[in-house]
C-alpha positions as CSV (number, residue, x, y, z in Angstrom):
1,X,0.1,0.2,0.0
2,X,1.4,3.6,-0.9
3,X,2.3,6.0,1.7
4,X,-0.6,8.4,0.7
5,X,-2.9,5.7,0.8
6,X,-2.2,4.9,4.4
7,X,-2.3,8.5,5.4
8,X,-5.9,8.8,3.9
9,X,-6.8,5.7,5.8
10,X,-5.5,7.0,9.0
11,X,-6.8,10.5,8.6
12,X,-10.4,9.0,7.7
13,X,-10.2,6.8,10.9
14,X,-9.5,10.0,12.9
15,X,-12.6,11.8,11.2
16,X,-14.9,8.8,12.1
17,X,-13.9,8.9,15.9
18,X,-14.0,12.5,16.2
19,X,-17.6,12.4,14.6
20,X,-19.0,9.7,16.8
21,X,-17.5,10.1,20.0
22,X,-19.8,11.8,22.6
23,X,-19.0,15.5,23.0
24,X,-17.5,16.0,26.5
25,X,-18.7,18.9,28.4
26,X,-15.8,21.1,29.1
27,X,-17.3,24.4,30.7
28,X,-17.2,24.3,34.5
29,X,-19.8,26.3,36.4
30,X,-18.8,28.8,38.9
31,X,-21.6,28.5,41.4
32,X,-20.4,29.9,44.4
33,X,-17.4,31.8,45.7
34,X,-14.2,30.3,44.8
35,X,-15.9,27.8,42.8
36,X,-16.8,25.1,45.0
37,X,-17.6,24.1,48.7
38,X,-14.1,23.4,49.6
39,X,-13.2,27.3,48.3
40,X,-10.3,25.7,46.0
41,X,-10.7,28.5,43.4
42,X,-9.4,26.3,41.0
43,X,-11.0,25.1,37.4
44,X,-10.0,23.0,34.5
45,X,-11.7,25.8,32.2
46,X,-9.4,27.7,29.6
47,X,-8.9,31.4,30.3
48,X,-6.9,34.0,28.3
49,X,-3.2,33.6,28.5
50,X,-2.4,36.5,26.3
51,X,-3.8,40.1,26.4
52,X,-7.7,40.2,25.9
53,X,-8.5,40.8,22.2
54,X,-11.3,43.6,21.9
55,X,-13.5,41.5,19.4
56,X,-14.0,38.7,21.8
57,X,-14.6,40.8,25.0
58,X,-17.8,42.7,26.0
59,X,-18.5,45.1,29.0
60,X,-21.6,46.4,30.1
61,X,-22.8,49.2,32.8
62,X,-25.2,47.5,35.3
63,X,-25.6,50.3,38.2
64,X,-23.4,52.3,40.4
65,X,-24.0,55.0,43.2
66,X,-20.5,56.2,42.3
67,X,-19.1,54.7,45.2
68,X,-20.4,51.2,45.3
69,X,-21.6,49.1,42.3
70,X,-20.4,45.4,41.8
71,X,-18.9,44.2,45.0
72,X,-19.1,40.4,44.5
73,X,-17.7,37.7,42.3
74,X,-19.9,37.0,39.2
75,X,-21.5,33.5,39.2
76,X,-21.7,31.5,36.1
77,X,-24.4,28.5,35.6
78,X,-24.7,27.3,32.1
79,X,-25.0,30.3,29.8
80,X,-26.1,33.0,32.7
81,X,-23.9,35.1,34.6
82,X,-25.2,36.5,37.8
83,X,-24.5,39.5,40.0
84,X,-26.1,41.5,42.9
85,X,-25.5,45.5,43.3
86,X,-25.3,48.1,45.7
87,X,-29.1,49.0,45.3
88,X,-30.1,45.5,46.2
89,X,-30.7,44.5,42.7
90,X,-30.1,40.9,41.2
91,X,-28.9,40.7,37.5
92,X,-28.6,37.9,35.1
93,X,-26.8,38.3,31.7
94,X,-25.7,36.1,28.8
95,X,-22.2,35.3,29.4
96,X,-21.3,35.2,25.7
97,X,-23.0,38.1,24.5
98,X,-23.5,40.6,27.8
99,X,-27.3,40.8,27.1
100,X,-29.6,41.3,30.2
101,X,-31.7,38.3,30.6
102,X,-33.7,39.4,33.6
103,X,-33.4,41.7,36.8
104,X,-35.2,41.8,40.1
105,X,-34.9,43.3,43.5
106,X,-33.8,42.0,46.9
107,X,-33.2,44.1,49.8
108,X,-30.5,46.5,51.7
109,X,-28.2,49.0,49.9
110,X,-24.5,50.3,49.8
111,X,-21.6,47.9,49.8
112,X,-23.3,44.5,49.2
113,X,-20.3,42.3,49.6
114,X,-21.9,38.8,50.3
115,X,-21.3,36.5,47.6
116,X,-24.1,34.6,45.9
117,X,-24.6,31.0,45.3
118,X,-26.5,28.8,43.4
119,X,-28.2,25.3,43.7
120,X,-31.0,23.3,42.7
121,X,-32.0,26.0,40.0
122,X,-32.3,28.5,42.9
123,X,-30.0,31.8,43.2
124,X,-29.3,32.6,46.9
125,X,-28.6,36.4,47.5
126,X,-27.5,37.5,50.9
127,X,-28.1,41.3,51.8
128,X,-26.7,43.9,54.2
129,X,-30.2,44.1,55.5
130,X,-29.6,40.8,57.2
131,X,-31.7,38.9,54.6
132,X,-31.3,35.8,52.2
133,X,-33.5,36.0,48.9
134,X,-34.0,32.9,46.9
135,X,-34.6,33.3,43.2
136,X,-35.6,31.3,40.4
137,X,-32.2,31.3,38.4
138,X,-33.8,31.0,34.9
139,X,-36.7,33.5,35.3
140,X,-35.3,35.6,38.1
141,X,-38.9,35.3,40.3
142,X,-38.4,35.4,43.7
143,X,-39.2,32.3,45.8
144,X,-38.6,33.5,49.3
145,X,-36.8,35.6,51.4
146,X,-35.9,35.2,55.4
147,X,-34.6,37.6,57.7
148,X,-31.5,35.7,59.2
149,X,-30.0,38.4,61.3
150,X,-30.4,41.9,62.7
151,X,-26.9,42.7,61.2
152,X,-25.3,42.3,58.0
153,X,-24.7,39.2,55.7
154,X,-21.2,40.2,54.2
155,X,-20.0,36.6,54.0
156,X,-20.1,34.4,51.1
157,X,-22.9,31.7,51.1
158,X,-21.8,28.1,51.0
159,X,-24.2,25.6,49.5
160,X,-24.3,22.0,49.6
161,X,-26.9,19.2,49.7
162,X,-29.5,21.6,49.8
163,X,-28.3,23.9,52.6
164,X,-26.9,27.1,52.7
165,X,-24.5,28.4,55.3
166,X,-23.5,31.9,56.4
167,X,-22.3,34.0,59.2
168,X,-23.3,37.6,60.0
169,X,-21.8,41.2,60.8
170,X,-23.0,43.6,63.4
171,X,-26.0,41.6,64.2
172,X,-26.2,38.4,66.4
173,X,-22.7,37.2,65.7
174,X,-23.7,33.7,64.7
175,X,-23.1,31.1,61.8
176,X,-26.4,30.0,60.3
177,X,-27.8,27.1,58.3
178,X,-30.9,27.3,56.4
179,X,-32.2,24.5,54.0
180,X,-32.9,25.7,50.3
181,X,-36.7,26.4,51.2
182,X,-35.9,29.0,53.6
183,X,-36.4,27.1,56.9
184,X,-33.5,27.4,59.8
185,X,-31.6,24.1,60.3
186,X,-29.2,25.7,63.2
187,X,-27.3,28.7,64.3
188,X,-24.4,29.0,66.4
189,X,-23.1,31.7,68.4
190,X,-19.3,32.9,67.7
191,X,-16.5,31.4,69.8
192,X,-14.8,34.8,70.0
193,X,-18.0,36.7,70.5
194,X,-17.0,38.6,67.7
195,X,-18.7,38.9,63.9
196,X,-18.2,37.4,60.6
197,X,-17.0,39.5,57.6
198,X,-16.1,37.8,54.4
199,X,-15.7,34.8,56.2
200,X,-16.9,32.1,53.9
201,X,-17.1,28.5,55.0
202,X,-15.3,25.4,53.7
203,X,-16.6,21.8,53.8
204,X,-13.8,19.8,55.1
205,X,-12.9,15.9,55.4
206,X,-13.1,13.2,53.4
207,X,-16.7,12.3,54.0
208,X,-17.4,16.0,53.9
209,X,-19.1,16.2,57.5
210,X,-17.6,19.2,58.8
211,X,-17.7,23.0,58.2
212,X,-14.7,25.4,59.0
213,X,-14.9,29.0,59.2
214,X,-12.9,32.1,60.9
215,X,-14.0,35.1,62.8
216,X,-13.1,38.7,63.6
217,X,-11.9,37.6,66.7
218,X,-9.0,35.4,65.1
219,X,-10.7,32.1,66.0
220,X,-11.3,29.2,63.6
221,X,-14.1,26.8,64.3
222,X,-15.1,23.3,62.8
223,X,-18.7,22.1,63.4
224,X,-20.7,19.2,62.4
225,X,-22.4,20.7,59.3
226,X,-25.5,18.7,60.0
227,X,-26.4,20.0,63.3
228,X,-23.8,22.9,64.0
229,X,-22.6,21.1,66.9
230,X,-18.8,22.4,67.6
231,X,-16.3,19.8,66.7
232,X,-13.1,21.8,67.4
233,X,-12.3,25.6,67.9
234,X,-8.7,27.4,67.8
235,X,-7.7,30.9,68.9
236,X,-5.1,31.5,66.1
237,X,-3.6,34.3,68.2
238,X,-2.7,32.2,71.1
239,X,-0.7,30.0,69.2
240,X,2.6,32.2,68.9
241,X,3.9,34.3,71.7
242,X,2.6,38.1,71.5
243,X,1.0,37.5,68.6
244,X,-2.5,39.0,67.4
245,X,-3.7,37.5,64.2
246,X,-6.5,40.2,64.2
247,X,-9.6,39.3,61.8
248,X,-9.9,36.5,59.7
249,X,-11.6,38.0,56.8
250,X,-10.8,35.5,54.2
251,X,-12.7,32.4,53.3
252,X,-11.4,29.0,54.6
253,X,-9.8,27.1,51.7
254,X,-9.4,23.3,52.1
255,X,-7.0,21.1,50.3
256,X,-8.1,17.4,50.8
257,X,-4.8,16.2,49.1
258,X,-2.6,17.2,52.3
259,X,-5.9,17.4,54.6
260,X,-5.2,21.0,55.5
261,X,-6.9,24.3,55.7
262,X,-5.4,27.7,54.6
263,X,-6.6,31.3,55.2
264,X,-5.0,34.6,55.7
265,X,-5.8,37.6,58.4
266,X,-5.5,41.2,58.8
267,X,-2.3,40.8,60.6
268,X,-0.6,40.4,57.3
269,X,0.0,36.3,57.8
270,X,-0.9,33.3,55.4
271,X,-1.8,30.1,57.5
272,X,-2.0,26.0,57.1
273,X,-3.6,24.3,59.6
274,X,-3.7,20.5,59.4
275,X,-7.1,18.7,59.8
276,X,-7.7,15.2,61.8
277,X,-10.3,13.0,60.0
278,X,-12.7,13.5,63.0
279,X,-12.6,17.4,62.0
280,X,-10.7,18.4,64.8
281,X,-7.5,20.5,64.3
282,X,-3.9,19.0,64.0
283,X,-2.2,21.2,66.4
284,X,1.0,19.7,65.6
285,X,0.6,20.7,61.9
286,X,0.4,24.7,62.0
287,X,2.4,27.2,59.9
288,X,2.2,30.8,59.4
289,X,4.1,33.0,56.9
290,X,4.4,36.9,57.1
291,X,3.0,38.4,53.9
292,X,3.8,42.0,54.8
293,X,0.4,43.4,54.6
294,X,-3.2,42.9,55.9
295,X,-5.0,40.1,53.9
296,X,-8.4,39.3,53.1
297,X,-7.4,37.0,50.3
298,X,-8.5,33.2,50.4
299,X,-5.3,31.4,49.5
300,X,-5.3,29.0,46.6
301,X,-3.3,25.7,46.7
302,X,-2.3,23.6,43.6
303,X,0.8,21.3,42.6
304,X,2.8,22.0,45.9
305,X,2.3,25.8,45.9
306,X,-0.1,28.3,47.5
307,X,-1.1,31.5,45.7
308,X,-2.5,34.5,48.0
309,X,-3.0,38.3,47.9
310,X,-2.2,41.2,50.2
311,X,-3.1,45.0,50.9
312,X,-6.2,46.3,51.6
313,X,-8.4,49.3,49.9
314,X,-6.3,51.9,48.4
315,X,-3.1,51.0,49.6
316,X,0.0,49.2,48.4
317,X,-0.3,45.3,47.6
318,X,1.6,42.2,47.1
319,X,0.9,38.9,45.5
320,X,2.8,35.7,46.5
321,X,3.6,32.5,45.9
322,X,4.6,30.3,48.7
323,X,5.4,26.6,49.5
324,X,2.6,24.6,50.2
325,X,4.3,22.3,52.9
326,X,6.1,25.4,55.0
327,X,4.7,28.5,53.6
328,X,8.3,29.6,52.7
329,X,8.1,32.3,49.7
330,X,9.0,31.2,46.3
331,X,8.3,34.5,44.3
332,X,6.5,37.7,45.0
333,X,4.9,40.2,42.7
334,X,4.2,43.9,43.2
335,X,1.0,45.0,41.3
336,X,-0.5,48.6,41.4
337,X,-2.5,48.2,44.4
338,X,-3.9,46.1,47.4
339,X,-5.0,42.8,46.3
340,X,-8.1,42.1,48.4
341,X,-9.3,39.5,45.9
342,X,-8.8,35.8,46.0
343,X,-6.9,34.5,42.8
344,X,-8.5,32.3,40.4
345,X,-6.5,29.5,38.9
346,X,-7.0,27.8,35.4
347,X,-5.2,24.4,35.2
348,X,-6.4,23.8,31.6
349,X,-3.1,24.1,30.1
350,X,-1.2,21.7,32.6
351,X,-0.4,18.8,30.6
352,X,2.1,17.3,33.2
353,X,4.4,20.1,33.8
354,X,2.4,22.2,36.6
355,X,1.5,25.1,34.1
356,X,-1.2,27.3,35.4
357,X,-2.3,30.7,35.1
358,X,-3.2,32.8,38.1
359,X,-6.0,35.8,37.7
360,X,-6.4,38.6,40.5
361,X,-7.6,42.2,40.7
362,X,-6.3,45.2,42.6
363,X,-8.7,47.2,44.9
364,X,-7.4,50.8,43.9
365,X,-8.8,53.5,41.9
366,X,-7.1,52.6,38.9
367,X,-7.6,49.0,39.2
368,X,-6.2,46.4,37.3
369,X,-6.5,42.6,36.4
370,X,-3.5,40.4,36.2
371,X,-2.5,37.2,34.5
372,X,0.6,35.4,36.0
373,X,1.7,32.0,34.6
374,X,3.5,29.6,37.0
375,X,4.8,26.0,36.7
376,X,6.6,23.4,38.6
377,X,10.2,24.5,39.3
378,X,9.7,28.4,38.3
379,X,11.1,30.9,40.8
380,X,10.3,34.3,39.3
381,X,6.9,36.0,38.8
382,X,5.9,35.6,35.1
383,X,3.5,38.4,34.1
384,X,1.6,37.3,30.8
385,X,-0.7,40.2,30.6
386,X,-2.5,43.0,32.6
387,X,-5.8,44.8,31.7
388,X,-6.8,48.1,33.0
389,X,-10.5,49.3,31.8
390,X,-10.7,52.8,30.4
391,X,-10.9,55.4,33.1
392,X,-14.5,56.2,32.5
393,X,-15.1,52.4,33.3
394,X,-12.6,51.8,35.8
395,X,-13.2,52.0,39.5
396,X,-12.1,50.1,42.8
397,X,-12.3,46.2,42.3
398,X,-13.0,44.4,45.6
399,X,-13.4,41.1,44.4
400,X,-11.7,38.8,42.0
401,X,-12.9,36.8,39.1
402,X,-14.7,33.9,37.8
403,X,-14.0,31.6,35.0
404,X,-15.8,29.8,32.3
405,X,-15.8,28.6,28.9
406,X,-12.7,30.7,28.0
407,X,-14.0,33.8,29.6
408,X,-13.0,35.7,32.7
409,X,-16.1,37.7,34.4
410,X,-15.6,40.6,37.1
411,X,-17.2,43.7,38.3
412,X,-16.2,46.8,39.7
413,X,-17.5,49.7,41.9
414,X,-18.1,51.9,39.0
415,X,-20.9,49.4,38.1
416,X,-19.3,48.0,34.9
417,X,-19.4,44.3,34.4
418,X,-16.7,42.8,32.2
419,X,-16.0,39.6,30.0
420,X,-12.4,39.2,28.9
421,X,-11.5,36.7,26.4
422,X,-9.2,35.7,23.3
423,X,-9.8,33.6,20.1
424,X,-7.5,31.0,21.7
425,X,-9.4,30.9,25.0
426,X,-12.7,30.5,23.2
427,X,-11.4,27.7,21.0
428,X,-12.5,24.3,22.7
429,X,-9.5,22.4,22.0
430,X,-8.6,20.5,25.2
431,X,-5.9,18.1,23.6
432,X,-2.4,18.4,24.7
433,X,0.4,16.5,23.1
434,X,3.4,15.8,25.9
435,X,5.8,13.0,26.4
436,X,9.1,11.6,28.3
437,X,11.5,9.2,27.7
438,X,13.6,6.8,30.0
439,X,16.7,7.8,28.5
440,X,17.6,10.4,25.7
441,X,21.4,9.5,24.9
442,X,23.8,6.7,24.8
443,X,25.7,4.5,22.4
444,X,24.5,2.2,19.5
445,X,22.2,0.4,19.9
446,X,20.3,2.7,22.1
447,X,16.9,1.6,23.0
448,X,14.4,4.1,24.2
449,X,11.2,3.8,26.1
450,X,8.6,6.6,25.2
451,X,6.0,7.4,27.6
452,X,2.9,9.5,26.7
453,X,1.9,12.4,29.0
454,X,-0.9,14.0,26.8
455,X,-4.2,15.2,27.9
456,X,-7.3,14.3,26.2
457,X,-5.6,11.9,23.7
458,X,-7.4,8.6,22.3
459,X,-4.9,8.0,19.4
460,X,-1.0,8.8,18.9
461,X,1.2,9.2,16.0
462,X,4.8,9.1,16.8
463,X,7.8,10.0,14.5
464,X,10.9,9.1,16.8
465,X,13.5,9.6,14.0
466,X,12.6,12.9,12.7
467,X,12.0,12.1,8.9
468,X,8.6,13.2,8.9
469,X,6.9,9.6,8.5
470,X,4.8,8.0,11.5
471,X,6.8,5.1,13.0
472,X,4.3,4.2,15.8
473,X,0.6,4.5,16.7
474,X,0.8,2.8,20.0
475,X,0.3,4.8,23.1
476,X,4.1,4.1,24.6
477,X,6.5,2.8,21.9
478,X,9.9,1.4,22.5
479,X,12.2,2.1,19.4
480,X,16.0,0.9,19.2
481,X,18.2,3.4,17.2
482,X,21.0,1.8,15.4
483,X,22.8,4.7,13.7
484,X,24.6,7.6,15.3
485,X,22.9,10.9,15.3
486,X,20.6,13.8,16.8
487,X,17.0,12.7,16.2
488,X,14.0,15.0,16.6
489,X,10.9,13.2,18.1
490,X,7.5,14.4,17.1
491,X,4.1,13.1,18.9
492,X,0.8,14.1,17.5
493,X,-2.0,13.3,20.1
494,X,-5.7,12.8,18.7
495,X,-8.7,13.4,20.8
496,X,-12.1,13.9,20.7
497,X,-11.7,17.6,21.2
498,X,-8.9,18.1,18.5
499,X,-5.2,17.4,17.7
500,X,-2.3,18.7,19.1
501,X,1.4,18.2,18.1
502,X,4.6,18.2,20.2
503,X,8.1,18.3,18.6
504,X,11.5,18.0,20.4
505,X,14.6,18.8,18.2
506,X,17.6,16.8,19.0
507,X,15.9,15.1,21.9
508,X,17.7,11.6,21.2
509,X,21.5,11.8,21.2
510,X,22.8,8.6,19.8
511,X,26.7,8.1,20.1
512,X,27.3,11.7,20.9
513,X,30.3,13.5,20.0
514,X,31.6,16.9,20.6
515,X,31.6,18.0,17.1
516,X,28.1,17.0,16.3
517,X,26.3,19.2,18.7
518,X,27.4,22.9,18.7
519,X,24.8,23.6,21.6
520,X,26.3,21.3,24.1
521,X,27.1,22.7,27.4
522,X,30.0,20.4,27.8
523,X,28.8,18.4,30.4
524,X,29.7,14.7,29.2
525,X,33.1,13.1,29.5
526,X,34.8,11.3,26.5
527,X,34.8,7.5,26.6
528,X,37.2,5.1,25.4
529,X,34.7,4.1,22.8
530,X,34.0,7.5,21.5
531,X,38.0,8.0,21.3
532,X,38.3,4.8,19.3
533,X,35.5,6.0,16.9
534,X,36.8,9.3,16.5
535,X,40.2,7.8,15.6
536,X,38.6,5.4,13.0
537,X,36.7,8.4,11.4
538,X,39.8,10.7,11.3
539,X,41.8,8.0,9.6
540,X,39.3,7.3,7.0
541,X,38.3,10.9,6.7
542,X,34.7,10.1,6.7
543,X,32.1,12.4,8.0
544,X,30.5,11.8,11.4
545,X,27.1,10.4,11.4
546,X,24.2,12.8,10.8
547,X,26.7,15.9,9.6
548,X,29.1,16.5,7.0
549,X,31.8,17.3,9.4
550,X,35.0,15.6,9.1
551,X,37.4,15.5,12.2
552,X,40.8,17.6,11.9
553,X,43.9,16.4,13.7
554,X,43.4,19.4,15.9
555,X,40.1,18.2,16.9
556,X,41.4,14.7,17.5
557,X,44.5,16.3,19.5
558,X,42.0,18.1,21.8
559,X,39.9,14.8,22.2
560,X,42.9,12.8,23.3
561,X,43.9,15.6,25.6
562,X,40.1,15.7,27.2
563,X,40.1,11.8,27.4
564,X,43.2,11.7,29.2
565,X,42.6,14.4,31.8
566,X,38.8,13.2,32.0
567,X,37.6,16.6,31.8
568,X,34.4,17.7,30.0
569,X,34.5,19.1,26.2
């Protein structure tokens, strides 16, 4: 069979697979503050990794008092985007076009900073009038409202298993649980007697039976989320001599991989506290790290690293990457203002190398949104882009962003709602080619075991000798190289959502010699076999494999000298 016939049949088989495989939903809804009940702030959805492109973006003016506008993170459910505003209004927009779908009224006014939550087709809206309102998420019809507190509800709602959880501020200083019909299930007074501001709870434990939250008195509390009974409580200020943690005004982030909670406080510290399986705190696993400025930012933990902001309204700010284990600093970045926002992280581009993109805003008059790239082993901040709205649309930005379907969403005090995207981020390709090998250099014959590390692949095409032809179609091929030379290796990964190719130039180095690789860093020692081979080639005056180069007398003398001294070329 001719080569072009084989290629035609191969491509035809790919097309058949792509047509008949079921579509996999790639978009992740952003249904509550920091995505989920554990407040991880992590999504596998794509987001713009280069500067937003105007044709792919939209913004719309919602409403503002001039001082307050949108002070919540937008929620995303399907194609609808939800925000609440300073005047107690609730708004639903088409996330792709920015067109208004419905608006309704709740209660309260001024700075409405309590984040909404979605569940069971309902949108739950906390207000600074001490109420929670429930709306039909599709139509905007109010289903019920209930007065929870005589104070304000400024903390994010946590929704799980038909129940909502929230703390109050300036009222009874309690944490509350209501079911999704508006009936109270339990309430619990603050351990410190202090109030709750921006103190979102995380669902903790392998069984998800526990709820952990902080308060303005620097206490963290673990309760049974079903009945509100106290499991454990800890005064963070008491853990170190002469220390005042001040208000814990971040939500709690729970990382189930290391069974720890993470949070920040207005003393300018980030904390890690271990959890036991029974919901109690592991006091032998407690770490803190000075992050310089007061913080209300909820940390995000991924791949052994922690990301958190610091700095308040109108102040200087910093953004940190810390080691997850001991919270020691890896790198930090100084943006144009305080980072009160909790970061959001996209892992869509991580194909095994830890490549992620981090998004956060600054709470300053000339606020910006930043995108930073990070990966395993990186030790410096890598700013990929920053966006600052036009002055007539810009304002203080308290909250961070949500991510869905390649778009970033956020709002500001000037009442504008933004959607940022690029052509690339809106592309639904989720196939990423990647590979490794057990060895990449050696003498003839060299046997190499290749390992596929691709994401979303169901078929593979390997060109392991760089001649442009497919050598293998198995996932993890083994190849023996019988001829000296440098070989490019190309893997084409095919999946239900696209095709991706990765090429490593000069990846395999067979019978290495110092003249065949001008980019060598001189890290190899000359072996007896290489010396004998070089002498043979010099005597015959024949070119080295893969090159037209013929060894000269001076090069041979240098080779002999390096071999005798056993020093690198």
